[in-house]
C-alpha positions, 0 to 999 in steps of 0.5 A, spaced: 904 634 474 899 637 471 892 638 475 889 633 470 894 628 471 894 629 479 886 628 479 887 622 474 892 619 479 887 620 485 881 617 481 885 611 480 888 610 487 880 611 489 878 605 484 884 601 487 881 603 494 874 601 492 876 594 489 880 593 496 874 594 500 870 590 496 875 584 496 875 585 504 868 585 504 868 578 500 873 575 505 869 577 511 863 574 508 867 568 507 870 567 514 863 568 517 860 563 513 866 558 515 865 560 522 858 558 522 859 552 519 863 549 525 861 542 528 858 542 534 859 536 539 857 533 546 863 533 550 863 530 557 868 532 562 869 530 569 867 536 574 875 537 576 877 538 569 871 542 567 873 547 573 881 547 571 879 549 564 874 554 566 879 557 571 885 557 565 880 560 560 878 566 565 886 567 566 886 567 558 880 571 557 876 566 553 870 562 554 870 555 556 868 553 549 874 558 546 879 555 551 877 548 549 878 549 541 884 553 543 887 547 546 885 542 541 888 547 535 895 547 539 895 540 540 893 538 533 899 544 531 904 540 535 902 533 533 903 536 525 910 538 527 912 531 529 
């Protein structure tokens, strides 16, 4: 491969990398938009259940909100498998 061909190949690879970086940025923005569109709800729990979820969340290194979302997501996923 001549130096010119090598340089052309490198430039083509660089363009592909730049295109991939732009695609990643575009997808990251889409994810951020989707996450900011989350619905907010009021959830009333007994103090006992709250304490249990809080302890479980701490064990899993999650926030309480994150733990509740995780539990609901898992419940929906299991229900869909039935």
